[in-house]
N, C-alpha and C positions, 0 to 999 in steps of 0.2 A: 137460681146463683150457686146454690148448693151442689146441683147435679154438675155444673162447669168444674167447680172444683174440685169434686170426687174424679170426674173424668181426668182432670191434670193430674192428680194425686195418682190415679192408677196408671195413666202413663209417663209419670216420671218414675214411677216403681218396676215399671216393665223394662223402660229404657236402660235403667241402672243395673237391671239384673241383665239384660242383653249385653252389657258393657262388662260385666262380672265375669261372664261366662265367656267371651272372647279373651277376657286376661286370662282364664284359667286354660283356655283353652291352647293359647300361645305357649303356655307352661306346659301343657302336656304333649306339645309339638317340639319342644325343646328338650324335653325329656327323652322322648322316644328317639330323636334324631343325635341324641349322646347316649343311648343305652350302651354302647360299647365303647366310649370312650374312657381312657384311664384316669382315675382320681375326679371322675364327676360324680358329684353328688345330687340325687333327687332333689328338685326345687319343688315348693309348695306355693302354690299363691294364697295369701292370708286375706277374709273377709271380715268384716264386722256389720252385725244391724244395724240400722239407723230407725231412730225413733224422735217423736214429735207430741210433746204432749201427752207420752202413753201410748200414742197410735203408731204403726208401722210406716215405715217410710223406703222400704227397701233396704238394699245392701250397699255397704262401701267396698271397694277394692283396696287392699290394701298393700304391703310390699311383700315381694317374694322371699320365701327363707327356704332354708337347706334341712333336709331330714337328716340330721346328721348326729352321730354317737362320738363325741370327742375322744372318750376314754378307750374306745374300740381303735379310733384313727391312731392315736397315741402308741397304743400297744402294738399295731402295724407299722408304724415307723421305725420303732425299735426292733422289730424283727426283720424289717427291710434290712436294715445296716448289719444285723447277724448274719442273714443269707447271703449278702451282698460280699462281706468280708470272706465268707468261707469259699464263694465262686472264685474270688482274686486268689487266694491260697492256693484252692484245689488247681488252677490253671498253671500257677507257676510249679506246684510239684510235680504235675502229671508229666510237665515238658522235662524234669528231669529223669522221671521214671522212664519216660522214653528212650533215655540213654543208659541209665544204670540197668535195666533188667533186673529180673529175679533172681534170688539165691539159686543157684543149680540150673540156671536157664542155659548156660552155656556162654555167653558174653557177660558175666557178671564179674565183677572183682575175682570171686571167690572161686568160678570155675577158671577163667584165665589163668590166676595163681595156681589152681591145681593141674593146669594144662603145663606149666613151667614144671611143677613137682615131678610129672609122669616124662617130661622130655629129659631131664635129671636121671631118673632112675633109668629110662632107656637107654642113656650114654654110659651110664656106670656097665652096662654088660661090654660095652665096647669103647673104652674111651677115646681111641684112634680113630674112629669112624668121623669123617667131616662133615658127612652128611647130618649126623647126630650131632655134631657140636654144634653146626649152623642151624639146625631145628631146637636147639636150646636158646640162641639167640633169638630165633623168630618169635617163641614163645614168651621170651622175656620182653620183646619190643610189643608183643601183642598187650601182655598186661599193662607197660608203660603207656600205651597209645589209650587204652581203656580209660587209665588214670588220668590222662590229659581231656580225654573226652568228657567225663563226669566233670572234671574242674570246669571245663569250657562253660558247659551248660549251667554250673552255679552261678557263675561269673555273669553270663547272660542273663540268668535270671533276676540278679541283684541288679543288673543294668536297666533290665525292664522294670522293676518295680521303683527306681529311681523316676525312669523316664513318664511311667505311670502318675508318679507322684507331682509331677510338674502339669500334667493334664488335669489330675484330678483337683488340684488347687484352683486352676484356673476356672475349672466347671461349679466349683464351689462358689468363687465368689461371685460368678455370672447368677447360680440359684439364689444367692443369698441377697444379690442386689435386685432380682426380680421380686423376691419378699418384700424386700421394702418399698419398691415401688409401686406394687398392689397394695400394699397395706397405708400407704399414703393416699391411694385413690379412694379406697373402703373408708378409711376415715372420715374423709372428705363427704362422701354420700351419705353415710350414715348420721352424720351432723345435719344435714338438710333432710333426713328422712326417706331416703332412696333406697331401692333394693340393691344390696351388694353382693348377692348370692354367685352371680357369673363370676364376678373378681375374686371371689371367694373359692371357686372350684379352680380357677387357674392358679390363685396361691396354693392351695393347695397340692398342684401338680408339682410347683417350686417345691414344695416342702418334702415330697415324696422324692424328688430328685436330690436334696441335701441328705435324705437319711439313707439313701444309697452310698453315699460318701464319708460320713461320718455319724457317730452315734448321737443324735441331737433331740433335744426336748423342745417342743413349742408350747407356747402359751398366751393364748388368745387373751386380749386386753378389753375391757367393756366398751371402748370408744371404738373398738375394731382394730387396731393395732396388733401387731404379733411379735414377741420376745422370742428369742432363741437361745438354747446354750447347749453347749457339750455335755455328757452325762456327766461329768466331775466339775461342771461350773463354770467353764470358759463360756462369757457372753461373743455369740456370734454376731458380727457387725453386719446388720441390715440395712443401714442407710450409708451412702459412698462418703460421705462426711465423716465416717469411723473408721476408716482405712480398709485395707484388704489384706488378705494373707498373700503371702509370696513362698517361693522357694528358690534357690538356686538351682540352673542347671550343672550337673556333674557327670564326669567319666569316675565309674566304680569298679575298683578292683581288689584283691584281696586283702589289701591293707587298710581298704576305706573303714574308718568306723564313725560312728555318732555317739558323742560330739566329740568334735576337735580333732577330725581326722581324715578328711575328704568327704565325709557323708553329709550334706547340709542339713541343717534343720529348716522348719517350718516357720514363718516371722508372723507376728502381726503387729504392726508400729514398732517394728524395732526390736519387739520381744519374741523369745525363741517360744513358741507355745508346742513343740510338737509331741511333748511327753502329755499334754491336755488333749490331744486328737485322737483319739480311740473309735474301734468299730469303723463299721463299714469297708469301702475300698482304701480309702485312705490309712486308715489302722492296720489293715491288712497287709499294705505294701510298705509301711514302716516297719512292722515286725519282720517281715520278709527280707527286707533290706539289712537291718540292724540286728536281727537275732536269729531266725532261722537259717537262711543261707550262710551268715557268716558261721555257724555251727557246723553246718555241712562242709563247709571249706575246710574248717580246723580239724573234724575227723578226717578226712581224707588226705588232708596234709600230712596229718599223723600216722596214717597209713602209708604213705609214700616214703615218710623219713624212717620209719620202722622198718619196713621192707629193706629200704637201702643199706641201712646199717647193721642188719644182721648180716645180710650178705657180706659186707665189708668186712665184718668183726672174724669171718672165717678165712680172709684173704682173698675174696673174690669181689672187686668194684664192678659190680653188675650194672646197678642203676645209680646213676648219677646226674647233676645238672649238665647242661650242657659242656661244660669246660671240665670234665670227669671228674670232679670233686664231689663230695657227699657233705650236703649241708649237717652242721652239728647243732646240736641241741644244748639245754641248759642256761638259756638266756633268761631276760625277762622282759616280756613274759616267756612263759615255757619255749612257746613256738616263735620267738621273735628271729630266730635264724634260719628258719623253712617255711613263713608264712607265704602261700600261695606255690610252693615246693611241687603239689600235685599237678601243678600246669605245666610244668616245665622237667619234669621227670623224664629221664629216657634210658636207653641201655648206653653204658658207658662208651664214647666213640672209640676208645682202644679196644673194647673186645669187638664192638661192630667190625672193625678193622682186622682183628685178628680172634676168629671164634675158638680157635685152639686155647685161648686164654680160660674158657670155662671149663677145660681139663684141668692147666696147669695153675691158675691162681694170677692175680695181680700185687699181692701186698704179702711183704713177710709179717707175720703176726709175733709178737711176744708172748711169753708166757703170762698168765693173771689168774689170781686166786679168786676174783670176781668176775672176770670176762673170759674169754676164750683160752683155750692151750694153744701153743707155741705153734707157727707153723713158715714153714719156708716154701715158696713157689717152685714148682718143677721147671728146671733150668731148660732153656735152648737146649735142643739136642737130647735130652734128657729121656725116661722112659715113656713110650708111647702109650702104653696101658697104664701109666699112672692113674689110680683111684683116690689118693688120699684128699683132695680136695674136694671132689665129687661126695664123697662118704661123708666129710665135716658138712656140706651143704647138706645133705639129705636128712643127716643125723641132728644138724642143729638149728641152720637157718630158719627150716621149716617147724620147727618143734618149741619146746617150753622151755629147753636148756640151752645155755650159750657153751656148755661143754658138761660132761657126766655131772653130775649134782650140783651145777650152779645155775640158778634159774637166769632166764633170759630179764633183762630192765623192762619192765612194764611200760606200754604205751601210756601217754598221758590221755587221761581223758577229762580233765577240770583245769581251768585257765587257759582253754585255749583260744585260738583267735589273736588277732592285731592287739584288742582291749585286754585278753589275758582275763576275759571275766565270764567266756561262754564254757559250757559243761555239757558232755555227751552222756545221753542217758543211758547208757550201758557200763558194767563194770569193765576193766580193763582185761580183755582176753591175754592168754599167755601166749599161744601160737599166731601166727601169720594166718591161717585159715580160719580162725576164729575172728581175729579182726576183720578180715575182709567182710565174712558173714554178718557181723555185729554193724559194721559201717552201712550195708545197704539194706539189711533188715529194718535197723532203726529208721533209716529215711523212707523207704517204703511205707512201713508203718505208719508213718505220720501221713503220708499222703492217703492210705487206706482209711485211716481213722477220719481225717478230713471229709473223703468222699461219703464214709458213714454219716458223720455228724451234718453234713449237708443235705442228706436226704432226710433225716429228723427234721432239722429246723425248717426246710422246703415245706413240710407237711404241716408244721406250725403255720408257718406265714400262708400257707392254702387256707389252713379253717379261719383265720384269723380274718383275711379277706373275704371268705364266704360271709362272714358274720357282719362285716361292714356292708356286703352288698344286700344282704338279707335286711339289715336296718336302713340303711341309706341308698342302698343302688335303685337303678331302674328295673322294673319289673314289666315286661311288656304285656302282659294279660293284665295286670293291673291298670295300667295307664289307658289300653283298650276298654275297660269296662267304666273308668272316668270319663273317657271321651262320649262312650254312648250316655252316660247320665248327661252329661253337658249337652250334648244335642237334644236329648229331651228336654232338658230345662231351658235351651234355645229357644225349641219349638213353642214351650209353653209362654214364654214369654213374648213370642211374636205373635202368638194366636192374641195373648190379652191386646197387645198394641193394635191388631187388626180389627178386635171388637172396639177397642176405644175408639178407632177411625170409624167406626161402621154408625156406634152411638152419636159420635160427634156430628156426622153426615146428617144423621136424624135429626138431631137436636137443631142444627142449623135449618134444615127444612121447615120445621115445626116454627121454628122463631121468624122464620120468613114468610 
């Protein structure tokens, strides 16, 4: 009788061993098949020894768990937000770089302004030359067109940021809802003692998607649930009953501002939470739409208005709005009268129609102790070789002084934009070429520093991801080694069963 019991015990232990090996082989297979799956964490099958009365009774297969370092995972999520935000910013700024050109490159503001100055210098040598008069108009038109093109690129980039926010918010709601749905399943399975590793891997993928959109913090709960907040404490809704984020579609123009001026906020349950959503694609697009690009527009509008007024101050309204007028400053905010002017500036239609006006002038100027000196336009039929206006333009419109000993009014560098809250990152240059160079340089430097920072942060992200992979990723060599060990264990347990079967047959033969 004891022999029978002993054979039954051995058979039970071996059968349990085979079941455990099969379970572990299934986990190894799962790991290998998902080795290249993003956000997949290596899974491990747990097992415990079974004893009875101090005697070994084999092994019991437990739940499947994950080999995960949550601290590294959270650091990676934070870094994902940084990198994703920089990538979004880089894309927007490079689209403007492509239109703006580099200082001295030939197509930038400073170069086209220099071409206009050169055209006036050439005309000074022969003011009656109609070809040279037309060349001045053409150079002026090239400068106005380049200003228009940059302004259009800025407005387009702002609109793209707004449109991207609409898409970003929808994606955020989808990913948060998926985290909530998976968490609900995980809580239920954990309560019944079942494995949740596969569902947790799926939830990690949704958490990764959220980290690309906003700087989020995730906190796993003991029961398997998950909490999520922004970096500054806004609770992110993971359950459909908690409501979702929303943002209204909008057409963004130079006068659009947030809040309260045509640029919509992001809402949650009727509350504007725009300021609490930072980092990631959403944070980057908000900054682009509401700060970076409006500042660029303000800088460019200031250049356009300064360019126009410095020519008109000398008696030549060379640049104007389509109706031939030059917008005035001095409002509240400071650019109130010419927000978006860079997008509409053109050569004065009167000058385009009569190029000789670049020699003769368009306006009478009264003498001013703080402005330009007196000027009367060359009358129709006046001297064809008149150089008075051309000399004034070359000596004053392009230079630091509005007349000898009187400095030009400085362009505004603070209180810019429709909000009146934006500041240019440079001191006000005294002359037009300095202003043109400052505008282009500051904006291209933004793009360059973003690209440089992105390279640095991407390297940090790669290092963190490598650590995550090292601690919880799938190593094919390790899995293959484990598979060989399991195959050996399977063979050993199979041989025990075979031996028990032989002994059982012999025992039955002896009994019969």
